[in-house]
Each structure stands twice: as C-alpha cells, then as structure tokens.
N, C-alpha and C positions, 0 to 999 in steps of 0.2 A: 504494500500500500504506500502511495506517495505521501511524503511528509508535507503538510500544509503550512505554507509560509505566508502570513498575512502582513502586508506592507501598508502602513498608514501614511497618507499624504494630505496635508492641509493647506498648502500654498503653492503658487507657481514656482517660486524659487526653490523650495524644498523638493518638488517633483523633478526639477531640472537636475538636481544633484543625485536623486535616487534612480533616474531613468535607466542607466546602464546596469545597475544592480537588479532592478526589476526585470529587465530584458534577459539578464543572465539566469535568474531564477526561472523565468518563463521557458527558457530553452534547456533547462536541466531535467533529464528524464525522470529522476526520482524525487523531484520536488514539484509541488503544485502551488502556483502563485495565486494568492487572493489579494485583492486591492480594495481598500476602503478610502473613498475620497470624502473629505470633510472641509471645514473652514471656508476660506475664501474661494476655493475651487467651485463652490456652489452658489456664489454670490454674483448677481448681475453687475453690481457696482465694481467688482474686481475682474470682470470679463468672463465669468463662467468657464474657468480654465479646466474644468473636468473634461471639456470637449477636446482639449489638446491631448489629454491622456488617451482618450478613445481614438483620436486620429493617429496616434502612434502605434496602434494595434493592440492595445490592452483592453481587457474586459474589466469593468468596475463591478465588483461583486455587491457592494453596498455604498450608498451615499448617506452620510450622517449630517443632517442639517443642525447647526448649532450657533451660527453667527447671528446675533441680534443687530438690527439696523441702528447701531449707535456705537460710539467709541469711548464711552465714559467708563470709569473703574467699575461701576455697578453693572454695566452691560457686559464687560469682559468676564466678571465673576459669574454672572448668570449664564453666559454662553458656555463657560466651562462646565457648569452644573448640567445644562442641557446635553452637553456632549457625553458626560458620564452616564446619564440615563440612557441615551441612545446606543452608546457602545456596549453597554451591559446586554441589551437585547441582541445586538448584532453578533457578539461573540458566542452567544447561546446558539444562534442559527448557523454560523460558519464553522464553529468548533476548530479553530486553528491550533496547530501544534506549537507554533512560535509566532509571536507578534514582533515585527521589526519597526522600530521607531527611530527617527532621526531628529536630533537636536533638542530644542528647549522651549518650544512655544506652548501656549496654554491649550491649543487644540490637541496636541499629542500628549500633554499631561492627562487630559481627560481619558484618552485611550489607554494610557499606561495604568491609571488607577483602576479602570474597569477590568483590564487584563489581570492585574495583581489580585483583585478580589475573586476573579474567576479561576485563579491558580494556573494561568497560562504564562509560560516563561517568556520573558521579554529580551530581545536582542537590541541593545541601545547603541546607536552610532553617534559619536560626538561628545561623549562624556569627558569630564576632567577639564574642560575649557572654562574660561571665565569671561564674563561680560558684566563688569561691576556697575554699569549705569542702567541696567535693565533688570526687571524682575525675572527675565529669562534665566538669569544666573541661579536663582533659587529653584526654579522649575527644573533646570538641567540636573542639579544635584539631587533633587527629589526623585527624578526618574532613575538616576544612577542607583539609588537605594532600592528602587522597585525592580530593577533589571537583573537578569541572570547572567547574560553575556555582555561584555563591554568592548566595543570596537572603537579604539581611540586613534587620534590622528598624529600623535607624537609621543615620545618617551616621557616628556614632562607631564603631559596629560595623564598618562598611565600612572605616574606617581601620585597625582592628586586623587585618582579613583581609589588607589590603595589607601591613601589617607582617610578616605571615607569608610574604610573598613571592609572593602570588597576583596574577594579571593583573587590573588594574582594569577592563578591558573585560568581564570575566566576573563582576564583582561588581555586583549590582543591589540598590539600596535600595528595597524594596517596602513596608516597614512591617511591623507585627505581624499575623500570621494570627489571633490571638485577638480583635483588634478586628473583623475581618471576621466572625467567628462571632457576636459579640454583635449586630452590625448586621443580620445576615441571619437569625438564629434567631427563631422565634416563641416568646417566653418565656411561661411560665405565669402566670396570675393567682395571687394568694395562696390563694384558695379551691381552685383546681385543684391547686396544689402541695401543699397540706396534705392534700387527699384522696388524691393519688397517692403521697405519701411517708410520711405519718403524722407529719410535723413539726407541732408545736403551738407556734406563735410566741407569744412573750410581749411585754411592753412593750419589753424590751431583748433583743437577740439577737446572738450571736457565732458565727462559723464558725471551727473550729479544724482546720487542716490542716498537720501537722508531719511531716517526713521525717528520717531519720538524716543526720548530717553525716559523710559517708563517709571524709573524710580525718582525722577525729579518732578516737581509740581509746576505744571503750566509753563514750561520753558520752551516748548516747541515753536511758538510764534516768534519769540524774541531771538532764539538762536538761528532759526531759518531765515529770518529777516537779515541778520548779519551776513549770512551766506549770499543772499540775493544782492545786497548792497555791494559786496566785493565783486561779484560776477558782473554787475551792471557797469562797473568801472573798466572792465577789460575791453580792449580794442581787438577786433578781428578774431574773436574766439566764438566758435559755434558750440552751443550748449545743448546737451541731451539729458533730459530729466526722466527718471523713473519714479513712479508713484510709491508712497510708503505702504507698509503692511497694515493689517487691520489691528493696530495697536491704539492704546489710549491717546487721544488727540491727533490721530493720524489724518483725520479729515481737515484739520487746520492747515497742515502742510499741503495737502492736496489742493485746497482752494488757493493757497498762495502760489503754487506752481501754475495752476490754470490761469490765474490773473496775470502772472508774469509772462507766460508764453503768449497770451492773447494780445499783449502790447509789445512783444518782441518777436513777431512771427518771422522776421527776416533772418534771425540768427539763433533760434531755439525751437525745440520740439519736445513734447512730453508723451510718455507711454504709460497707459494703465496696464496693458498687457503687451510686453515686448517679446516674451518667449525666450527660453534659455539659449537656443542656438543663435538667435538674433543678438542677444546680450553678449555672449562670448565673441561672436563675430565682430561686434562693435569695439570690443576691447583691443582688437588688432590695429585699429585705425585712429585711436585717440591718444592724447598726451598724458592723461591721467584721470583718476577717479576722485571725486570730492564727496564727502559725506561721512557716514558712520555705519555702512553696511558691512557684513562679514565678507561679502564677495571682494571688497577692496583689500581685505587682509589675506584671504585664502586663494583667490583666483587671479587677481590683477598681477601679482608678482611673476606669475608664469609667462606673462606677455611682456615682461620687462618694461612696465610702465609704472609711474608713480601713483601713490595713493595719499591724498590728504585726509587723514583720519581725525575727525572733529569730535572733541568731547570724550565722555567716559563710557559710551555704550559698548565699545569693544575693548575697554581697558582690561588688561590681563591676558589677552591672547598672544601667542607667539607671533612675532612680526619679522618680515624680511627687511633688508636695508632700504627697500623702496617705499617704506611707510614713513610719512611725515606726520607726526602727532602735533595737534594744536588745540587750543581751547576755543570755545564757541564765541569769540569776539571778532569784531570786524578787523581790528588791528592784527590779531594772531592769524586769522585766515588769510588776510592779504599777504602777510609775511610768508606763509606756507606756499602760496601760489608763486611768489617770487622765487622761493627755493626750488619749487618744482621745475621751473623753466630755466634755472641757472645752469651754466655750463658744467660746473663741478658735479651737480646732482645728476645731470644727464649722463655723465661718464660713469657714475656709480651704477646706474641702471643696466649698463652693458653686461655686468657680471653678477647681477642679482640672482639668487637661488631661493626657491621656496622652501620653508622649513617643514613642508607637509608631504615629503616623499616624492617618488617618481612614478606613481600610478600602480596599476594592478590590484587596486583595492577591492573591486567587486568580486574578483576571483577568490581572494583571500576570505572574504566574508562568506561567500557561497560555500567554500570548503568547510567552514565551521557549521553552517546551517545544515549541511548534508550529513556530516560525520559525527558531530557532537552528540553525546548521549543525552536524551531528554530526561530531565529530573523527574523522579517519581513524586517528589514533593518539592516545593520551592522554598523550603526552609533554609535560611542562611545564617551561619554564625558570623559574628563580627570579628574580622581578622585584624588583630592589633599589629601595627607595623613595628 
C-alpha cells in the first residue's frame, strides 16, 4: 500500500517553493500525494492561486476555507480557529500517513495543530530559523515542537531545533528548497517575461516586496511611506512591486502600492499574482530587491544581486554578503540604495554564495518520507543538549 503524503499549501509563495517536492512525491511509485490548499490560495483578493496548482497538473484533494475578509489581529486569530476546525475534518477523511508543512504562517499552524491532535506525524520544513519582527517566529517554533521530522536549511538551524529539545536523529540538514526551485525551473528570457507580464525594464530596475512587521503596532504605513519617498527620488529606475501577504495591516501596504503605481505608470508596475516562475525570472534582470521578504534572503543571492533588507522581520536569518541591512527610515534606506549601486558592492556580488546549499533538497526529503519508519505513537521525550 502506498504511503500517503499530505502536503499543505496556503500561499502563492509557499507553493512556489514546494512545487518540485510535490512533483517528486507525485512521481514516486510508493508514495501517494495528497494536497490541501488553504489560505490565500482560495481568496479572490489574492488571485485564487489554487488554479495555478491545478494548471501545473496537480489534483487538490481538499480546499480549506479559513481566511476572513479582514487583516486585523482579531481576524487573523479567528481565521486560525476556523482552519483548525476544518483541518480536523479533512484529516479524518484523507487519513494521511504524514503531513508535510513548510514554514511558519498561521495557516499551516492550524494544520499542524489539527494533525498533532489526530496523532498524524508531521514533517516540518524550515525549522530553526528566526524572524524576530514577526509572530511567525513563535509559530515556527511551535510547529517544531509539534513535528516529528525536521528538514532544516543549514547547520545553524539544526542546532536551534536541538535547543528546542528535539531528537537529533530526526533533524536532517537538507539545504534550502528555494535553491532547488531556481536550479530546476526553466526561467524566462527577458523578451518572454516582458511579453507575459507587461514589465518594461529600464537601464536600472528594482523589485520591491514588503510585508507588515506583525509584532510591531501600526508601523506598516509609516515604514512603507519611507520606502516610497526614497524610491520617488530615484532617477531612471523602473520599479516592480509585489503585493504583501494576508498579514495584519497588509491591506494598508496594498493601497499604498496601488496609489503609487496609479500616479507613476511610466516607471512602475504592481502584481497581486506574479507567479513563482515569473518572480524568479524577474530576479535575473534587476539590480536588487528592496523590502523584508524571505525571498530576498534565500533566493536573491543565487542570482548575485543585492538585497536591501529593511527592519526586523527577517532578523536572525543566515545572510549572504549580498544582504544590506537597514532600519525603516528614509535616511537609512537611501543610504542602503547608494550602497547597492556602489562600485565596491557590485564587485562583492560577483563572488557571493548562498548559505543554503547547492540544491537536491527535494530528493533528500522524499528519501526520508519513503524510508523513515512511521511512529506507532508520536510521543516525544525532551532531548537535553
């Protein structure tokens, strides 16, 4: 009988990273892929991205509606509760042998909690990382304590999972899945990308991807305004915006992007749904990424471009030399942009290496999913280091 592997995906960015792992499970004879789509995949506001999963040849076994039409703390908490209720029923129906969860968002926390209560072992990807400015930090560590297997992206992250009392025998350093995606994807040429997306590249180009810092109170508008003020002073730079996640105050940033692009149509464009292939293809042709997205930390260095990492959302992650940290003020961001375009920094980029490995991650994970002994009980002792 095939081992049933249930993969949870709640957002466009997460699915882009999981794609090749899902494809590998789908093509493995002794594994049966189950897919649950949830979160913003099912939201018209975020582009109904579950359709992209289906276009890629996957069957979605269940859709879990949980996102309320609001981005307040109350709405996020209620959405999580709705998710737990729905996942509880879905797991009874699907009866997976292993649930695979990536990362640290509240959508996957709901899935993890329901799986834990149902005594289904969890394989967690991305444990041990830190993002001190977001409540994702606490969610990630909570999922670590609920998970049975831990697929981490670097040795330092493995040490942190051990610090949380997890069994080192079930902590596997596989590297970063984002590197896998870059190596295995057929990226578009500039001509193909421009024709498909409507992007009009200039001599200089920047991609802006900024999300709310969820452990700060009402800073989104002020911080993003500082970014826009700096961008507005740049001459001859084409700006590509991607919309924020479904986080607290995310709609504030979305409105600000819409307002900016509507008055700067000649040198800017915004995407609610860019698609992972289009996103990675864009990284080939830009000078750098500005914002606080994990992709600027984990994926951009592979393209030997700079990342201006603003504020504390990604504080604590391993970073390549291509990362320029700054605080969310106009003066600091402006200085970071000057550094990005400086001759000395451009020379540094030529030899940048990612701290997240060389790929082959999906195969390593699938090997464990196939061969690891399923626990008769998911009782865990606390391993003191």
